[in-house]
matplotlib code that plots the C-alpha trace (Angstrom):
import matplotlib.pyplot as plt

x = [-39.2, -36.9, -37.8, -37.7, -34.5, -32.7, -33.8, -32.5, -29.1, -29.0, -29.8, -27.1, -24.6, -25.6, -25.5, -22.3, -19.2, -16.2, -13.5, -9.9, -9.0, -5.5, -6.2, -4.9, -1.8, -0.8, -1.2, 0.7, 3.5, 3.9, 4.0, 6.7, 8.8, 8.7, 9.6, 12.8, 15.2, 12.7, 11.9, 9.4, 6.8, 6.9, 6.7, 3.7, 1.9, 2.6, 1.3, -1.9, -2.3, -1.7, -4.2, -6.9, -6.3, -6.1, -8.6, -11.7, -15.1, -17.5, -21.1, -23.4, -27.0, -29.4, -26.9, -27.4, -24.4, -21.4, -17.8, -16.2, -12.8, -12.5, -14.4, -16.5, -19.5, -17.7, -14.0, -10.7, -7.6, -4.0, -1.6, 1.9, 3.7, 2.5, 2.6, 2.6, 4.3, 1.2, -0.9, 1.6, 1.4, -2.4, -3.9, -4.1, -6.6, -8.5, -11.7, -11.7, -10.8, -13.6, -13.2, -13.5, -13.3, -12.4, -12.4, -9.1, -8.5, -5.4, -4.6, -4.7, -2.4, 0.0, -0.1, 0.7, 3.4, 5.1, 4.5, 3.7, 5.4, 8.9, 9.1, 8.1, 10.5, 12.6, 10.7, 7.4, 6.6, 6.3, 9.8, 11.2, 9.5, 10.6, 14.2, 14.2, 13.0, 15.5, 16.1, 14.5, 10.8, 11.0, 8.4, 9.7]
y = [-53.7, -54.7, -53.9, -56.6, -55.1, -55.0, -58.5, -59.8, -58.0, -59.5, -63.0, -62.7, -61.7, -64.4, -67.1, -66.0, -68.1, -66.0, -65.8, -64.5, -61.6, -61.1, -57.7, -55.5, -57.6, -57.5, -53.7, -53.1, -55.4, -53.9, -50.4, -51.4, -52.9, -49.6, -47.5, -49.4, -47.1, -44.5, -43.7, -46.1, -43.4, -42.5, -46.1, -46.7, -43.6, -44.4, -48.0, -46.6, -44.2, -47.0, -49.2, -46.5, -45.8, -49.4, -51.4, -52.3, -50.8, -53.6, -52.8, -55.6, -56.0, -53.8, -51.7, -48.0, -47.5, -49.2, -50.0, -53.3, -54.6, -56.8, -58.3, -60.7, -59.9, -61.6, -61.0, -61.5, -59.6, -60.5, -58.0, -59.6, -56.4, -57.2, -61.0, -63.6, -66.7, -67.9, -67.5, -69.6, -72.3, -72.3, -71.3, -74.8, -75.4, -72.1, -73.7, -76.6, -74.9, -74.9, -71.3, -68.6, -70.8, -68.9, -70.1, -69.7, -71.1, -73.0, -70.2, -67.7, -69.9, -70.3, -66.6, -65.5, -68.1, -67.2, -63.4, -62.0, -63.9, -64.1, -60.3, -60.0, -62.6, -60.9, -57.6, -58.1, -56.4, -59.8, -60.8, -57.5, -58.0, -61.6, -60.7, -58.4, -61.0, -63.0, -66.5, -68.2, -67.1, -66.8, -69.0, -71.4]
z = [40.5, 37.6, 34.1, 31.5, 30.0, 33.4, 34.2, 30.8, 31.5, 35.0, 33.7, 30.9, 33.5, 36.0, 33.4, 31.7, 32.2, 33.3, 30.6, 30.5, 28.3, 27.0, 25.4, 28.2, 28.8, 25.2, 25.0, 28.2, 27.2, 23.8, 25.3, 27.8, 25.0, 23.1, 26.2, 27.4, 29.1, 30.1, 33.8, 35.4, 35.9, 32.2, 31.1, 33.3, 32.2, 28.5, 29.0, 30.6, 27.7, 25.2, 26.9, 27.0, 23.3, 22.2, 24.3, 22.4, 23.3, 24.2, 24.5, 25.5, 24.4, 26.3, 28.1, 28.6, 30.8, 29.1, 29.9, 30.6, 31.7, 28.6, 25.7, 27.8, 30.0, 32.9, 32.4, 34.1, 32.9, 33.1, 34.7, 34.1, 35.3, 38.8, 38.8, 36.1, 37.6, 39.4, 36.3, 34.3, 37.0, 37.3, 33.9, 32.6, 35.4, 35.5, 34.1, 36.6, 39.8, 42.4, 43.4, 40.6, 37.5, 34.3, 30.7, 28.8, 25.3, 24.3, 21.9, 24.7, 26.9, 24.0, 23.3, 26.9, 27.3, 24.0, 23.7, 27.2, 30.0, 28.5, 28.4, 32.0, 33.4, 36.0, 35.6, 37.6, 40.8, 42.5, 41.5, 42.7, 46.1, 46.4, 45.6, 48.6, 51.1, 53.1, 51.8, 54.8, 54.4, 50.6, 48.9, 46.2]

ax = plt.figure().add_subplot(projection="3d")
ax.plot(x, y, z, "-o")
ax.set_aspect("equal")
plt.show()
């Protein structure tokens, strides 16, 4: 049997529209910018540390166990170090896609296109992987 508090939390989650958070992507990118020239393992560890230190703490109403991936109850994060090109192609339609729609503001799209994606161009894991594929099966 659910308590009133748990049912309210459940309803808030069920009825929340998923939203994109840029917080983690901004922190990770800034960390990588400051660690240029260092070994990859050091850069990754530093970026993880910087994210842990810099991410906001978001506690939603009624929660006793807290912790969230971002500032929204239902949240998607951007990980440009892994892959950013598909996000750039699709983010204008995140809110209207039939599967897993996410809200993303015009300001967020502008921010990632101006401040995040340019840094990762040619540096993402996806691009490194695709560069190693033979030309024949490589997607465009």
